[in-house]
N, C-alpha and C positions, 0 to 999 in steps of 0.2 A: 336476092338470092337468085343463081341463074335455074332454069329449068332443068339442066342437065343433072344437078345436084339434087333432085327431089325423086324419091322414089316412092312405091307404094309403101314399103317398111317405114320410111320416115313420116309419111301421113298417117299411117296406122298409131304409130308412136304418139304423134299429136292428138290423133283422136281419143286415145287411151287416157292421156293427160288431161284433157278437158273433161273427158267423162269421168274421171276420177273427182274433179273440182265441182262440177255442175251437174253430172249424170249424162248419160249418153242422150236421152231424150231431148235434154235442154242444150246438147252440144250442136252448133251450127256449121256450115261449111265456112262461114266467115270467120267464126272463131279458128279454124283450123288453118285457113289461109293467112289469116294475121299472125297465128304463132310461127308459121313457117315464112313469112315475109314474102308471100307469092300472091298473085291475083287469085281470086275465087275460081274463075274460068280455067285456071291450070289445074285444079283439082279433077277435071273431066277428062284430063288425059290419061288419068290412072284408074279412075273409077266411074263408071256409069251415073251414079247416085249416091246419095247418103246412104240409102238403104244397102246398096251394095259394098260400100266401104264398111258398114256395120256387119255384115255378113262375112266379110273377108277379115274383119278383126276378130270375130268369133272363132272363125275356122284356123287363124294363127295361134290364138289363146289355146284352142284344145290341142293344137298340136304340140305346143310348148309344155303345157301342164301335164300331158300325157308322157313326156320325157322325163319327167319328175317321179323318182322311185322313192319309196319309203325305205326298200333295202338299200344299203350301201355294197359297193364292190366287194365280192368275196364274203359275205355276210355267212352265206350258209356253209361254205368251206370252214369258218372259224368256229361254227357250233359243232359241225362234225369232228373237228380236230381237238374239241374240248377247250378251246381257248377262252370261252367266256360263257358266262351264266345268263338265264334268260332276263333276268332284271336289269343287270348291268348292261346288257345289250340293248334293251328297249329304252333305257335312259339314255345312251349314246345316240340311238337313231330317233328318238322323239326330239332331242336338244338339236340334232343336225336337221331333222325336217322342217322344224319351225324356223331355224335360221334360214334355210333355203328360200323360204316364202317372204323375208324381210328384204331381199335384194331387188333391184329393179333390173328388168322390167316384169319379172315375175309377179312382183307386188302389186302392180297395177292390173295386170292381167287376172289374177286372182280376184282382185275387189270387182272388176269389171263382170267376169263371168258369176261369180256368186251374187252380185246385184241383179243381173240379167236373167237369172234363171226363174225369177218370178214373173217375167214378162215374155221369155222366150223359150221355145222348146228345145231349139239346139243348145242353148246354154244350159238347161237343165240335164240334158243328156251327157253334157261335158262333166257336171257336178256328179251326176250317178256314176259315171265310167270312172271317176277318180276315186269315188268312196268305195266301189267294187274292187279297184286296183289294190288299194290299202288293205281291205279285207283280205283279199287274195294273198297279198305278200306276208301278212301276219300270219296266215295258215300256213304258209310254207315254213316261217320260223318256228312255229308250234310243232308242226310235223317233223322238222329236224331234230329238235330237243326230244320229241317221242322216240324217234328212230334210234337215239343214244340213251334212252330210258332216263333221261333227266327231268321229265314231267310225267304225270300219270297218262297212259294212254286212253283214248275214248275214240267213240265211233266217228265216222266221217260226218254224220249230220252234228254232233256236240261239237266237233272241231269248228265246223262252219260258224255255229251259233256263237261260240266262244270268240271267234276271231272278228265276227261282225260286232259284238258288243264291244270289244276293246277299240276296235277301229271306230266306233261312234263316239266313244270317250275322246280319242285323239283328234279326230275330226272337229267335234264340238269345241273342244278346248283351243285348237288351232284357229278356229273361226273366230273365237272370242279374242284371242291373242292378236291376231292381224286386224280385226275391228277396233282395238284399243290403239293400235299403231297409226291406223288410218286416221282416226281423230287426232294423233298428236300432229300429224302433218297438216290435216284441215284447220287445225288451230292456230297454227304456227306458219303461215304461208311465207312470212318475210324470211325465215331461216333456209327456206329452199329444201326440196326433198332430199337432195344429196347429203345435206348436213344432218338431216334427221334420221335418214337410213344408217347413219353411221354411229347412232346413239347405241349405247351398250345394250345388250340382249336382256329382256326382262326375265332374269332367272327365276323370280319368285313365281310367275305365271307357269314357267315350264316345270318348275319343281313341283307346283301344284298338281299339274297333269301327270307328272310321274308318280306321284303319291296315289292318284285316283286309279292309275293303272296298276300299281303296285298290289293295291287292296283287289282289284278286280282279277289279278293273275294268282291269288293265293289258292283259287279251287282247281287250278290247272294241275 
């Protein structure tokens, strides 16, 4: 492969793929150069070191994950127009949200950041920011239903606590869901990621999450 066809983005994608298979710490520059079919020295045209590559990968992952929203387009408008109920909306959004994290490269980015949060403060900040974003978006949903008097009103403090509790359920179950999908990929390397990502969605796992959320929102 010629040098002009190599970019930082391709190198990061290779790094993420290797980190998925063997962890970031176990991934070497030789692994990445071999994957890209280039000389190891060529990597230094784009990154000063593996540490620099790691930091750039985290930065990219943070940006991409931040673009993911639990809310879909016009969610709040559909609530205000009385076109949905709280439970039916959450069912739709939870299913959509889980499906988003099954696609490449977000799947690998998610796994990378969630793994590295235990070793790297910047990764932990990305995880916390995502958790806070989901909580805030749930708060907006509940507030919109309160505004049209479809759920019982409560104080701002109570609203934040309820939003955080339900966000915690969704995040925890999403983590379990993706962890299970990761093992499918890891245990079946001969099939290739593309084939495995095309597997049917695990509706049982999603329905379990929806039932847990349904039970939690009964007090709203």
